[in-house]
C-alpha positions in Angstrom: 104.5 -164.9 26.3 106.2 -168.4 26.1 105.3 -171.4 28.2 108.0 -173.8 29.3 108.3 -176.7 32.3 110.2 -176.4 34.9 111.5 -180.4 34.3 112.0 -180.2 31.0 115.8 -179.8 29.4 117.4 -181.5 32.6 120.7 -183.4 31.5 120.9 -187.2 32.5 124.7 -186.9 33.8 125.6 -184.1 35.8 129.0 -183.7 37.1 128.2 -180.6 38.9 125.2 -178.8 40.1 123.4 -176.9 37.6 122.0 -173.4 37.8 119.8 -172.0 35.2 118.9 -168.2 35.4 114.7 -168.5 35.1 113.5 -164.6 35.9 115.5 -161.6 36.7 114.2 -158.1 38.0 115.6 -155.1 39.8 115.8 -156.7 43.4 115.5 -160.2 42.9 116.5 -163.6 41.0 114.6 -167.0 40.3 116.7 -169.7 39.7 116.2 -173.6 38.6 119.0 -175.4 40.2 119.2 -179.6 39.4 121.3 -182.0 41.7 121.6 -185.4 41.1 123.6 -186.5 44.3 125.7 -183.4 43.9 126.9 -181.8 46.7 128.9 -178.2 47.4 132.5 -178.9 47.7 133.5 -179.8 51.7 135.4 -176.3 51.5 132.7 -174.1 49.7 129.9 -172.7 52.1 127.9 -170.2 50.4 127.9 -167.0 52.1 125.1 -164.7 49.8 124.8 -161.0 49.6 121.1 -161.7 49.4 118.1 -163.6 51.4 117.4 -166.5 49.6 114.0 -168.7 49.9 114.1 -172.4 48.1 111.9 -175.1 47.8 112.8 -178.5 46.7 110.3 -179.4 43.8 111.2 -183.2 43.0 114.0 -185.2 44.9 115.3 -184.6 48.6 118.2 -182.5 50.0 120.5 -181.9 53.2 121.4 -178.0 53.8 124.1 -177.8 56.3 124.5 -174.0 57.9 127.8 -173.6 59.9 127.4 -173.6 63.7 123.4 -175.1 63.3 122.3 -178.4 62.8 121.6 -179.5 59.3 118.1 -179.5 57.3 116.6 -182.3 55.8 114.6 -181.2 52.8 111.9 -183.0 50.9 109.4 -182.3 48.1 107.2 -179.4 48.7 109.9 -178.7 51.6 110.8 -174.7 51.7 113.5 -172.8 53.6 113.8 -169.1 53.9 118.0 -168.5 54.4 119.1 -164.8 55.2 121.8 -163.3 53.7 125.1 -164.2 54.9 124.3 -167.1 56.7 126.8 -169.6 55.6 125.5 -172.8 54.1 126.0 -176.0 51.7 124.4 -178.8 50.2 125.5 -181.6 52.3 123.3 -184.2 50.1 121.5 -184.7 47.4 119.0 -188.1 45.9 121.9 -190.0 44.1 119.7 -191.8 42.0 117.2 -189.1 40.8 117.8 -185.3 40.4 116.8 -183.1 42.8 115.4 -180.1 41.3 115.1 -176.9 43.4 113.4 -173.0 42.8 115.1 -170.7 44.4 114.5 -167.0 44.6 117.5 -164.6 45.7 116.2 -161.1 46.7 
């Protein structure tokens, strides 16, 4: 067993979002995502094959959903995104990192 901390090893100057796989199982994947004012490309909608449960552990973010209202997330807020629901990161806190924990299943 190896102990670690989800806030460890976060680069200071991110040019794009950082995705780090933490755990992989037969039917799921857990990843840490770090944003620092980063957003998805304007034309880049995520259209995933799996469901995604995501929580903001640190920072704030706005998720945009195709054909629906934006969702503002602050520390502790979580959302479940069904597979093939097109979404993108519209905004993240620019002056400090936003740390997400995502479970794809």
